[in-house]
C-alpha positions as CSV (number, residue, x, y, z in Angstrom):
1,M,14.6,24.3,15.5
2,R,15.3,20.7,16.0
3,P,15.9,18.7,12.8
4,I,14.0,15.5,11.9
5,E,15.7,12.4,10.3
6,I,13.5,10.0,8.4
7,I,14.7,6.5,7.5
8,G,12.8,5.0,4.6
9,G,11.6,6.9,1.5
10,G,8.3,5.2,0.6
11,L,5.0,7.0,0.5
12,A,4.9,7.6,4.3
13,G,8.5,8.8,4.5
14,L,8.4,11.1,1.5
15,S,5.0,12.6,2.2
16,L,5.9,13.3,5.8
17,G,9.3,14.7,4.8
18,L,7.7,17.1,2.3
19,A,5.0,18.3,4.7
20,L,7.7,18.9,7.4
21,R,9.8,20.9,4.9
22,R,6.8,23.1,4.1
23,A,6.4,23.7,7.8
24,G,10.0,25.0,7.9
25,V,11.5,21.9,9.6
26,A,15.0,20.7,8.6
27,V,14.6,17.1,7.3
28,A,17.2,14.5,6.2
29,L,15.7,11.4,4.5
30,S,17.7,8.2,3.8
31,E,16.4,5.6,1.3
32,A,18.0,2.3,0.4
33,G,16.9,2.5,-3.2
34,A,16.5,5.2,-5.8
35,Y,13.7,6.9,-7.8
36,P,11.7,6.4,-9.8
37,R,11.1,2.7,-9.3
38,H,8.4,0.0,-9.4
39,R,7.2,-1.6,-6.2
40,V,4.8,-4.5,-5.4
41,C,1.7,-2.4,-4.7
42,G,-1.9,-2.5,-5.7
43,E,-1.6,1.1,-6.8
44,F,-5.3,1.6,-5.8
45,I,-5.8,4.2,-3.1
46,S,-9.1,3.7,-1.4
47,G,-10.4,5.7,1.6
48,L,-8.1,8.7,1.3
49,S,-10.0,11.7,2.5
50,A,-9.8,15.3,1.1
51,E,-8.6,16.4,4.6
52,T,-5.5,14.1,4.4
53,I,-4.8,15.2,0.9
54,A,-5.0,18.9,2.0
55,K,-2.9,18.5,5.2
56,L,-0.1,16.8,3.3
57,G,-0.4,19.0,0.2
58,L,-0.8,16.0,-2.1
59,A,-3.2,17.4,-4.7
60,P,-0.6,18.4,-7.2
61,F,0.8,14.9,-7.2
62,L,-2.6,13.1,-7.6
63,H,-4.1,15.5,-10.2
64,D,-4.0,12.9,-13.0
65,A,-4.8,9.8,-10.9
66,L,-7.7,7.8,-12.4
67,R,-10.9,7.8,-10.5
68,H,-12.4,4.3,-10.1
69,H,-15.9,3.6,-8.9
70,E,-16.6,-0.2,-9.1
71,V,-15.0,-3.5,-8.1
72,M,-15.8,-6.8,-9.7
73,W,-15.1,-10.0,-7.8
74,F,-14.2,-13.1,-9.7
75,M,-14.3,-16.8,-8.7
76,N,-13.3,-19.6,-11.0
77,G,-12.6,-17.1,-13.7
78,R,-16.2,-15.8,-13.7
79,P,-17.7,-12.6,-12.3
80,A,-19.3,-13.2,-8.9
81,R,-20.3,-9.8,-7.7
82,T,-19.9,-6.1,-8.7
83,Q,-19.5,-3.6,-5.9
84,T,-19.9,0.1,-6.2
85,L,-17.5,2.0,-4.0
86,P,-19.0,4.6,-1.6
87,S,-16.4,7.1,-2.8
88,P,-14.1,7.0,-5.8
89,A,-10.7,5.4,-5.4
90,L,-7.5,6.8,-6.9
91,A,-5.2,4.8,-9.2
92,L,-1.7,5.9,-9.9
93,S,1.6,4.0,-10.2
94,R,4.1,4.1,-7.5
95,H,6.7,4.6,-10.2
96,R,5.1,8.0,-10.9
97,L,3.9,9.0,-7.4
98,D,7.1,8.2,-5.5
99,G,9.2,10.0,-8.2
100,R,7.0,13.1,-7.9
101,L,7.2,13.2,-4.1
102,A,11.0,12.7,-4.1
103,D,11.5,15.5,-6.6
104,A,9.2,17.8,-4.6
105,F,11.0,17.0,-1.3
106,V,14.4,18.0,-2.8
107,A,12.9,21.1,-4.4
108,A,11.5,22.1,-1.0
109,G,15.0,21.9,0.5
110,G,15.0,18.4,2.0
111,Q,18.2,16.4,2.1
112,L,17.5,13.2,0.2
113,N,20.2,10.4,0.5
114,V,19.4,7.7,-2.0
115,N,21.1,4.3,-2.2
116,T,21.8,4.7,1.5
117,R,21.3,2.1,4.2
118,V,21.5,3.4,7.8
119,A,23.6,0.9,9.7
120,A,22.8,2.0,13.3
121,L,19.0,2.0,13.8
122,H,19.0,3.4,17.3
123,A,15.8,5.1,18.4
124,D,17.3,8.5,18.8
125,S,15.3,11.7,19.4
126,G,14.1,13.2,16.1
127,R,14.4,9.9,14.2
128,V,11.4,8.5,12.4
129,F,11.3,5.0,11.0
130,A,9.5,4.5,7.7
131,T,11.5,1.4,6.8
132,G,8.7,-0.7,5.4
133,R,7.3,-4.0,6.5
134,D,9.2,-6.4,8.7
135,R,10.6,-9.5,7.0
136,S,9.3,-12.6,8.6
137,P,9.1,-16.3,7.9
138,A,5.6,-15.7,6.5
139,R,4.6,-18.0,3.6
140,W,3.2,-15.3,1.3
141,L,4.8,-13.8,-1.8
142,G,3.8,-10.6,-3.6
143,L,4.2,-10.3,-7.4
144,K,3.4,-7.3,-9.6
145,I,3.7,-6.3,-13.3
146,H,2.2,-3.6,-15.6
147,A,0.6,-4.8,-18.8
148,C,-0.8,-2.9,-21.9
149,N,-3.6,-4.1,-24.2
150,L,-5.2,-5.9,-21.3
151,P,-9.0,-5.2,-21.4
152,L,-10.8,-5.1,-18.1
153,H,-14.4,-5.8,-17.2
154,C,-14.4,-3.2,-14.4
155,D,-12.3,-0.4,-12.8
156,L,-10.9,-3.0,-10.4
157,E,-11.0,-6.8,-10.9
158,L,-10.3,-8.9,-7.8
159,H,-9.7,-12.6,-8.6
160,L,-9.9,-15.2,-5.8
161,G,-7.7,-18.3,-6.3
162,A,-6.4,-21.2,-4.3
163,D,-4.3,-19.6,-1.5
164,A,-4.1,-16.5,-3.7
165,Y,-5.9,-13.4,-4.8
166,V,-5.0,-10.9,-7.6
167,G,-6.1,-7.4,-8.3
168,L,-6.1,-5.7,-11.7
169,T,-6.6,-2.0,-12.0
170,R,-6.0,0.7,-14.7
171,V,-3.3,3.2,-14.0
172,E,-1.9,5.9,-16.2
173,E,-1.1,5.7,-19.9
174,G,-3.4,2.8,-20.6
175,R,-1.5,0.4,-18.3
176,V,-3.0,-2.2,-16.1
177,N,-1.4,-3.0,-12.8
178,V,-1.5,-6.7,-12.1
179,C,-0.6,-7.4,-8.4
180,G,-1.2,-10.6,-6.5
181,L,-0.6,-12.3,-3.1
182,F,0.3,-16.0,-3.4
183,R,1.3,-18.8,-1.1
184,R,4.9,-19.4,-1.8
185,R,5.6,-22.4,-4.1
186,A,8.7,-24.0,-5.5
187,L,8.4,-22.6,-9.0
188,Q,11.3,-22.0,-11.3
189,A,10.7,-19.0,-13.5
190,K,11.4,-15.3,-13.7
191,G,9.5,-12.1,-14.5
192,V,6.2,-12.4,-16.1
193,D,6.7,-16.2,-16.5
194,L,6.9,-16.5,-12.8
195,L,3.6,-14.6,-12.3
196,L,1.9,-16.7,-15.0
197,A,3.1,-19.9,-13.3
198,Y,1.8,-18.7,-9.9
199,L,-1.6,-17.8,-11.6
200,R,-1.9,-21.3,-13.0
201,E,-0.8,-23.1,-9.8
202,S,-3.4,-21.0,-7.9
203,E,-6.3,-22.2,-10.2
204,L,-6.4,-18.8,-12.0
205,S,-5.7,-20.2,-15.5
206,V,-8.3,-17.9,-17.2
207,L,-6.6,-14.9,-15.8
208,A,-3.2,-16.3,-16.8
209,G,-4.5,-16.7,-20.4
210,R,-5.6,-13.1,-20.5
211,L,-2.3,-11.8,-19.2
212,A,-0.3,-14.0,-21.6
213,Q,-2.1,-12.4,-24.5
214,A,-1.3,-8.8,-23.3
215,D,1.9,-6.8,-23.6
216,A,3.6,-7.2,-20.3
217,D,6.3,-4.6,-19.3
218,G,9.1,-6.7,-18.0
219,G,10.9,-3.7,-16.5
220,S,7.9,-3.1,-14.2
221,F,8.0,-6.6,-12.7
222,S,8.5,-6.6,-8.9
223,A,8.5,-9.3,-6.2
224,V,8.6,-9.3,-2.5
225,A,8.9,-12.5,-0.3
226,A,8.2,-13.1,3.3
227,V,5.0,-11.0,3.2
228,G,3.3,-10.7,6.6
229,F,0.6,-8.6,8.1
230,N,0.7,-6.7,11.4
231,R,-2.6,-6.6,13.2
232,R,-1.3,-4.3,16.0
233,V,0.1,-0.9,15.5
234,A,3.8,-1.1,16.4
235,A,4.4,-0.1,20.1
236,N,8.0,0.5,21.1
237,D,10.4,3.2,21.9
238,R,10.5,4.7,18.4
239,V,8.3,6.6,16.0
240,V,7.2,4.3,13.2
241,I,5.0,5.2,10.2
242,G,3.8,3.4,7.1
243,D,4.3,-0.3,6.8
244,A,6.8,-0.2,9.7
245,C,3.8,0.8,11.8
246,A,1.2,-1.7,10.6
247,V,0.4,-3.7,7.4
248,T,-3.1,-4.4,6.3
249,P,-4.0,-7.2,3.9
250,P,-4.0,-5.9,0.3
251,F,-7.6,-6.8,-0.5
252,T,-8.8,-3.7,1.4
253,G,-7.1,-1.4,-1.1
254,N,-6.2,0.7,1.9
255,G,-2.4,0.2,2.2
256,M,-1.4,3.3,0.3
257,A,-4.0,5.4,2.1
258,M,-2.7,4.1,5.5
259,A,0.8,5.1,4.7
260,L,-0.3,8.6,3.9
261,Q,-2.6,8.7,6.9
262,S,0.3,7.7,9.2
263,A,2.3,10.6,7.9
264,E,-0.6,12.9,8.6
265,A,-0.8,11.6,12.2
266,A,2.9,12.2,12.7
267,L,3.0,15.7,11.2
268,A,1.7,18.0,14.0
269,P,3.5,16.3,16.9
270,L,6.8,16.4,15.0
271,V,6.4,20.1,14.1
272,A,5.7,20.8,17.8
273,Y,8.8,18.8,18.8
274,S,10.9,20.6,16.2
275,H,9.8,24.0,17.5
276,G,10.6,23.0,21.1
277,V,7.0,23.0,22.2
278,T,7.1,19.4,23.3
279,G,9.7,16.8,24.1
280,W,10.5,13.7,22.0
281,D,8.8,11.2,24.3
282,E,5.6,13.3,24.3
283,A,5.6,13.6,20.5
284,R,6.2,9.8,20.2
285,R,3.3,9.0,22.6
286,A,1.0,11.4,20.7
287,I,1.8,9.8,17.4
288,H,1.4,6.3,18.7
289,A,-2.0,7.1,20.3
290,S,-3.2,8.7,17.0
291,L,-2.2,5.6,15.0
292,Q,-3.8,3.3,17.5
293,S,-7.1,5.2,17.3
294,R,-7.1,5.3,13.6
295,F,-6.0,1.9,12.6
296,R,-6.7,-0.6,15.3
297,L,-10.3,-1.6,14.4
298,R,-9.7,-1.8,10.6
299,L,-6.7,-4.0,11.1
300,A,-8.6,-6.4,13.4
301,V,-11.5,-6.6,10.9
302,A,-9.2,-7.1,7.9
303,E,-7.4,-9.9,9.7
304,L,-10.7,-11.7,10.3
305,L,-11.8,-11.4,6.7
306,H,-8.5,-12.2,5.1
307,P,-8.8,-16.1,5.3
308,F,-12.1,-15.9,3.5
309,L,-10.4,-14.5,0.4
310,L,-7.6,-17.1,0.3
311,Q,-9.1,-20.5,1.2
312,R,-11.3,-22.2,-1.4
313,G,-13.8,-23.5,1.1
314,R,-14.3,-20.2,2.8
315,Q,-14.4,-18.5,-0.6
316,R,-17.5,-20.5,-1.5
317,W,-19.2,-19.4,1.7
318,L,-18.3,-15.8,0.8
319,H,-19.6,-16.2,-2.7
320,G,-22.9,-17.7,-1.5
321,L,-23.4,-14.8,0.9
322,A,-22.6,-12.3,-1.8
323,Q,-25.0,-13.9,-4.2
324,A,-27.8,-13.8,-1.6
325,H,-27.0,-10.1,-0.9
326,L,-26.2,-10.9,2.7
327,L,-22.8,-9.4,2.8
328,P,-22.9,-5.8,4.2
329,F,-20.4,-4.3,1.7
330,R,-20.9,-0.7,2.7
331,P,-20.6,-1.2,6.5
332,L,-17.5,-3.3,5.9
333,Y,-16.0,-0.7,3.6
334,S,-16.5,2.0,6.2
335,V,-14.8,-0.1,8.9
336,L,-11.9,-1.1,6.7
337,H,-11.2,2.5,5.7
């Protein structure tokens, strides 16, 4: 059997590596960091089907994830609209989920190389890239922190600011994940103080006041600069999954689900390649075609909607349509997921 090498140990890389090991495939996975760790992530898994969970064997790792049913949208610190999700979303921290997947991968016989950067990133046969989003000169910044004693009005709060939006959702152990996307500014602060400064500069002072009164976990603070979004599924001479394949705007709540769905799309072609049933080029083309079919429409729609959540003028139009019940939330949800 031909071995598989995975570069990148986020959700996509770990879930694919574990599923391949369960199929008897030899897998070596290299990850630049270590586990467990906090990451900039909404930690809100929306649109993940039971079929994907079953194919990847994820049920044991999601058994204690919270089930969320409603989203409340805020403008100017006040509720604007409450939306009931067509199906429950799952909420679990990346700190917990990534750690569980990494432990299971090793227990299944996978070779996990942590704190390891692969210098030569050639598109060799049997090599899968799950290396995360490309760094670009994009003007967006992602910030995240966990807070305790932070009461919420709903399962998920989504706050629209000036060139920013922030999501708050409950995760395990009474924690609330606060994660936002902001236009980069010249602000001099660190940790939770940096997040509070961005909230105030983005006209989200009410939310900043709520967070300032809560107990923020400084060790959970994470930041990522040069955040960009890939509308098109990556097309090149390599197999790419997760954020290396495509990045959807975070308001969809679909980023974690897409990472897992991309692993699902790659699983069968890679098993066939490993068993010698197909060649590498055939497996690569099959994976790319599956990713294109699954993600292309939702990425295009998310790109069209994204400016309406960031720009004040367009937010007012969005708010007016929502108040008049003219926004087709359920059809949009089905397209974005």
